[in-house]
Residue frames as a rotation matrix with the C-alpha (Angstrom) as fourth column:
MET 1
0.945 -0.306 0.119 -43.74
-0.196 -0.817 -0.543 115.85
0.264 0.489 -0.831 33.53
LYS 2
0.415 -0.836 0.359 -40.75
-0.727 -0.068 0.684 114.73
-0.547 -0.545 -0.636 35.59
LYS 3
0.259 -0.309 0.915 -40.36
0.337 0.917 0.214 111.53
-0.905 0.253 0.342 33.54
LEU 4
0.866 0.080 0.493 -40.37
0.496 -0.247 -0.832 113.60
0.055 0.966 -0.253 30.39
SER 5
0.783 -0.614 0.104 -37.58
-0.618 -0.786 0.010 115.81
0.075 -0.072 -0.995 31.71
VAL 6
0.219 -0.696 0.684 -35.50
-0.313 0.613 0.725 112.71
-0.924 -0.373 -0.084 32.56
PHE 7
0.460 0.038 0.887 -35.98
0.701 0.597 -0.389 111.52
-0.545 0.801 0.248 28.98
LEU 8
0.962 -0.053 0.267 -35.11
0.142 -0.739 -0.658 114.91
0.232 0.671 -0.704 27.52
TRP 9
0.543 -0.822 0.170 -31.88
-0.753 -0.387 0.531 115.18
-0.371 -0.417 -0.830 29.54
GLY 10
0.130 -0.464 0.876 -30.93
0.103 0.885 0.454 111.71
-0.986 0.031 0.163 28.37
VAL 11
0.673 0.180 0.717 -31.64
0.713 0.099 -0.694 112.58
-0.195 0.979 -0.062 24.75
LEU 12
0.934 -0.352 0.058 -29.64
-0.330 -0.914 -0.235 115.78
0.136 0.200 -0.970 25.06
ALA 13
0.281 -0.864 0.418 -26.69
-0.560 0.206 0.803 113.84
-0.780 -0.459 -0.426 26.48
ALA 14
0.207 -0.154 0.966 -26.87
0.563 0.826 0.011 111.38
-0.800 0.542 0.257 23.57
LEU 15
0.881 0.144 0.450 -27.03
0.461 -0.471 -0.752 114.19
0.103 0.870 -0.481 21.01
LEU 16
0.753 -0.658 0.018 -24.08
-0.629 -0.711 0.313 115.94
-0.193 -0.247 -0.950 22.62
SER 17
0.116 -0.742 0.660 -22.03
-0.140 0.646 0.750 112.76
-0.983 -0.179 -0.029 22.41
ASP 18
0.445 0.102 0.890 -22.85
0.794 0.415 -0.445 112.40
-0.414 0.904 0.104 18.70
VAL 19
0.969 -0.087 0.232 -21.95
0.036 -0.877 -0.479 116.01
0.245 0.473 -0.846 17.99
MET 20
0.545 -0.816 0.195 -18.75
-0.585 -0.202 0.785 115.62
-0.601 -0.542 -0.587 20.02
CYS 21
0.146 -0.480 0.865 -17.70
0.413 0.824 0.388 112.65
-0.899 0.301 0.319 17.90
ALA 22
0.666 0.171 0.726 -18.35
0.746 -0.165 -0.645 114.56
0.010 0.971 -0.238 14.69
VAL 23
0.945 -0.310 0.105 -16.47
-0.310 -0.951 -0.016 117.68
0.105 -0.017 -0.994 15.80
VAL 24
0.352 -0.860 0.369 -13.45
-0.475 0.175 0.862 115.78
-0.807 -0.479 -0.347 17.10
ALA 25
0.232 -0.238 0.943 -13.29
0.634 0.772 0.039 113.55
-0.737 0.589 0.330 14.01
TYR 26
0.860 0.116 0.497 -13.46
0.475 -0.540 -0.695 116.52
0.188 0.833 -0.520 11.66
ASN 27
0.803 -0.580 0.140 -10.76
-0.596 -0.771 0.225 118.43
-0.023 -0.264 -0.964 13.52
TYR 28
0.291 -0.707 0.645 -8.58
-0.129 0.639 0.758 115.32
-0.948 -0.304 0.095 13.80
CYS 29
0.419 -0.084 0.904 -8.76
0.825 0.451 -0.340 114.75
-0.379 0.889 0.258 10.05
ASP 30
0.944 -0.052 0.327 -8.08
0.112 -0.880 -0.462 118.41
0.311 0.472 -0.825 9.38
LEU 31
0.612 -0.757 0.230 -5.02
-0.696 -0.376 0.612 118.43
-0.376 -0.535 -0.757 11.64
LEU 32
0.271 -0.494 0.826 -3.80
0.255 0.864 0.433 115.14
-0.928 0.093 0.360 10.20
TRP 33
0.625 0.010 0.781 -4.04
0.780 -0.036 -0.624 116.48
0.022 0.999 -0.030 6.65
GLY 34
0.940 -0.226 0.256 -2.54
-0.203 -0.973 -0.114 119.82
0.275 0.055 -0.960 7.65
GLY 35
0.525 -0.783 0.333 0.40
-0.403 0.115 0.908 118.12
-0.750 -0.611 -0.256 9.33
LYS 36
0.181 -0.435 0.882 1.20
0.634 0.737 0.234 116.16
-0.752 0.517 0.409 6.18
TYR 37
0.071 -0.036 0.997 0.55
0.992 -0.106 -0.074 118.67
0.108 0.994 0.028 3.43
ALA 38
0.673 0.302 0.675 0.11
0.345 -0.936 0.075 122.19
0.654 0.183 -0.734 4.78
GLY 39
-0.309 -0.947 0.089 2.88
0.300 -0.186 -0.936 122.26
0.903 -0.262 0.342 7.36
TYR 40
0.665 0.554 0.500 0.82
-0.342 -0.369 0.864 122.55
0.664 -0.746 -0.056 10.55
SER 41
-0.423 -0.894 0.147 2.99
-0.517 0.105 -0.850 122.35
0.744 -0.435 -0.506 13.63
ALA 42
-0.167 0.433 0.886 0.36
-0.947 0.179 -0.266 120.95
-0.274 -0.883 0.380 16.01
PRO 43
-0.989 -0.143 0.025 -0.02
-0.133 0.962 0.238 117.16
-0.058 0.232 -0.971 16.17
ALA 44
-0.463 0.864 -0.199 -3.35
-0.213 0.109 0.971 115.66
0.860 0.492 0.134 15.19
SER 45
-0.339 0.328 -0.882 -3.95
0.790 0.608 -0.077 114.48
0.511 -0.723 -0.465 18.75
THR 46
-0.972 0.005 -0.234 -4.63
0.133 -0.812 -0.569 118.07
-0.193 -0.584 0.788 19.83
ALA 47
-0.558 0.830 -0.022 -8.08
-0.347 -0.208 0.915 117.68
0.754 0.518 0.404 18.26
PHE 48
-0.177 0.494 -0.851 -9.12
0.676 0.690 0.260 115.75
0.716 -0.529 -0.456 21.35
ILE 49
-0.938 -0.135 -0.319 -9.02
0.324 -0.665 -0.673 119.01
-0.121 -0.735 0.667 23.33
TYR 50
-0.673 0.739 0.032 -12.34
-0.575 -0.551 0.605 119.84
0.465 0.389 0.796 21.64
ALA 51
-0.181 0.618 -0.765 -13.91
0.282 0.778 0.562 116.91
0.942 -0.114 -0.315 23.48
VAL 52
-0.855 -0.252 -0.454 -13.45
0.484 -0.070 -0.872 118.51
0.188 -0.965 0.182 26.92
PRO 53
-0.797 0.601 0.054 -16.39
-0.581 -0.739 -0.341 121.01
-0.165 -0.304 0.938 26.81
PHE 54
-0.092 0.778 -0.622 -18.64
-0.665 0.416 0.620 118.37
0.741 0.471 0.479 25.27
ALA 55
-0.386 -0.120 -0.915 -17.69
0.410 0.866 -0.286 115.88
0.827 -0.485 -0.285 27.99
ILE 56
-0.989 0.055 -0.136 -18.52
0.095 -0.469 -0.878 118.45
-0.112 -0.882 0.458 30.66
GLY 57
-0.483 0.861 -0.161 -21.90
-0.872 -0.454 0.183 119.09
0.085 0.229 0.970 29.04
ILE 58
-0.078 0.418 -0.905 -22.64
-0.263 0.867 0.423 115.35
0.962 0.271 0.042 28.81
ILE 59
-0.711 -0.242 -0.660 -21.75
0.525 0.441 -0.728 114.88
0.467 -0.864 -0.187 32.49
VAL 60
-0.907 0.421 0.007 -24.02
-0.345 -0.733 -0.586 117.79
-0.242 -0.534 0.810 33.47
CYS 61
-0.224 0.867 -0.446 -26.91
-0.854 0.046 0.518 116.38
0.469 0.497 0.730 31.42
ILE 62
-0.197 0.105 -0.975 -26.52
0.170 0.983 0.071 112.94
0.966 -0.152 -0.212 32.98
ALA 63
-0.919 -0.164 -0.358 -26.36
0.376 -0.096 -0.922 114.46
0.117 -0.982 0.149 36.47
LEU 64
-0.700 0.714 -0.014 -29.53
-0.699 -0.688 -0.195 116.46
-0.149 -0.127 0.981 35.83
ALA 65
-0.088 0.662 -0.744 -31.29
-0.561 0.584 0.586 113.36
0.823 0.469 0.320 34.51
ILE 66
-0.492 -0.151 -0.857 -30.36
0.497 0.760 -0.419 111.46
0.715 -0.632 -0.299 37.66
ILE 67
-0.983 0.138 -0.121 -31.55
0.018 -0.583 -0.813 114.34
-0.183 -0.801 0.570 39.87
CYS 68
-0.425 0.877 -0.224 -34.86
-0.890 -0.359 0.280 114.55
0.165 0.318 0.933 37.99
ARG 69
-0.158 0.342 -0.926 -35.31
-0.153 0.919 0.365 110.78
0.976 0.199 -0.093 38.22
LYS 70
-0.778 -0.172 -0.604 -34.81
0.535 0.322 -0.781 110.87
0.329 -0.931 -0.159 41.99
LYS 71
-0.863 0.500 -0.071 -37.30
-0.399 -0.762 -0.511 113.70
-0.310 -0.412 0.857 42.34
ALA 72
-0.232 0.795 -0.560 -39.82
-0.809 0.161 0.565 111.83
0.540 0.584 0.606 40.16
ALA 73
-0.389 0.037 -0.921 -39.42
0.236 0.970 -0.061 108.71
0.891 -0.241 -0.386 42.32
LYS 74
-0.983 0.001 -0.182 -40.25
0.177 -0.238 -0.955 110.67
-0.045 -0.971 0.234 45.48
ARG 75
-0.569 0.818 -0.087 -43.69
-0.822 -0.569 0.031 111.60
-0.025 0.089 0.996 44.12
């Protein structure tokens, strides 16, 4: 069961990174278009702020996978 939890935390971290890329890319394109045509005042690089919560979640998932792996190795 412990090896399964290590795998699941790893899969969750990978899925979070994929979702993070999609969210940031969408918002970057939206801000880039809005800056050119709709008169947005924020630069397109502010879309990278959306990556911060995803990065924290990915780090937590990786840390939990490492902790579970160490506990599984003790058994």
